[in-house]
N, C-alpha and C positions, 0 to 999 in steps of 0.2 A: 140699462148698464148692469153688468154682472154684479155678483156679490163680491167679487174681488176688486171691485172699483174699476174695472176695465182693464185689469192687469192680467187676466186670464190667457188671452191671446199671445202676450209677450212671453209668459211663462212656458206656454206650450211651444212657441217657436224657438226659445232658448233651449228647452229640453231636447227638442229634435236636433240641435247642433252640437250637443254634448256627445262625446265619444263613450262607448261602453266602458265600464271599469276593466282595466287590464289592456286595452287596445293600445294604449300610450306605452304601457310596460313592453309589450311585445314589439311594437315599432322600434323601440330603444335597443331591445335585445337583438332584434335582426340587424340594426345598424351596426352595433359592436361586433357581431358575429362576422359581418362582411368587411369591417374595417381592417383587420389584420394587424392593427396597433392600437394603442391607447387613444380614446377620444376625450377631450375635456368637454364640459358642459356647454360652452359656447359652441363647440364643433357639433355636438349633438343637435342642439337647437337649430343650427343653419342647415344641417342635413335634413332634419324634419320639415323645416320650412320648404326647402327645394322639393321635397317629396310630397308637398301639399298637406302635410300633417303638423302644421304649426301649433304649438302649445305654449302657455306661459311658463316662465322659468320656475315658478314654485311647483307647478305640476310635473315638470321634468325632474326636479329635484325629489319630489315625492315618489315619482316612479322609479328613480335611481335607488332611492333608499329601500323600497320594497324589493327591488330585483336583487340587492345585495343582501337583504335579510334572508331571502330565500336561497342564496347562494348561486344564483344565475350570472352575476356579475361580480367583478372585484376591482377595487381602485388599486392602481399602480402609483404609489406615492411619489416615487422618482420623476414619473412622467406627468403627475398631477392629471391623470385621465383614467378611464374606465375600460375594461376589456371584458368579454364574454368569458364565462367559465368559472368554476369554484376554485380559487386558490388556496384553499384551506390545505395545510401541511404541503404546500408546493412552493417552489422557488421560482420567482419571475425572472427570466432572463430577458433584458431589454436592449435592442441593439440601438446604439447611439446615433447610427447613420440612417436607418430607415425607420426606426421607431417600433419595429416588430417586436412582439412579445412571445415568448415560449415559456409555458408552465411546465416545469418538470418535477417528478416525484423524487424525493430524497428523504426517506423516513429517518435514516440515521443522523442527518443534520438536525432534524427536529428533536429526536430523542436527546441528542447532546445538548441542544438548547433548553429543553425541559429539565435535564439533570444540573445544568448550570444555574438555571433560575431557581430550582429547588435548594440547591446548595447555598443560594444567597437569600433565601427565605421569601422567594416570590412564589405564590401560589396561582395555580391555573393562568400561565402566562399566554397572552395573545402574541402570535408570532406573525411577523411580516419580513419575508426574506425576499430580497431583490438584488440583482446584480446587474451591471451594464458593461457592455463591450461592444465589439463589432461582429456581426454574424458571419457565417462562411460566405454567403452569397454577396454581401457587401465588400468583404475582403477580396474576393475574386474580381469585382468591378473596378477596385480602386488601385492605382498604382502606388505600392508601398515602398518604393525606392526612396531613399533619403533625399530631401530637397536640397542638401549641401553635403558635401564629402571633404574630408581633410586630405590634401595631397602634400606630403612633406609638411611644410609649415604654413601652407596656403589652404584656404577653404574655398571650394569651387563648386559649380553645379556638376551634377553627376555625368553629363555628357563630356564636359571639360576634363573630368577625371578619367574618362574612358580614354580621351584624346592623349592625355599625359601619359597614361599608361602604355599605350601604343607608340607614342614618341620615345618613351624610355627604353623600349625594346628595339628601336632601330638603331 
């Protein structure tokens, strides 16, 4: 029997299945770069499992924290998910239809926020600027005609309004 009480083999086998430090971080970063939209932790975990890189939730949270600390990823609060990229002094624009996030530079907005915070006695403010809307691609794909239209004192479907307009011209 070994000096470890027979556990030496198990310890060696366990060490062989551990991934190198940073491998999980890089796998998560690749997922977020490829996603094009914010991913929640449960989605990250499911995608890792599908890719054969399953990890315990605690390890995923640790990797996310490390990636965020080094500025490789950023949490989008509105979406409660993470995206690749450093959002420091950037505004996150989130499409409510497809979930795509665009990070834009807008130093004048943050300068104004800094001045406002200073005026109210807040030192070294941390900014999170996010806005939601519908992106150009989604606007092109969706029929934005009103679902109902007023014709005189009646409310009708748009196609009936078109018919009513053509009937009035006859």
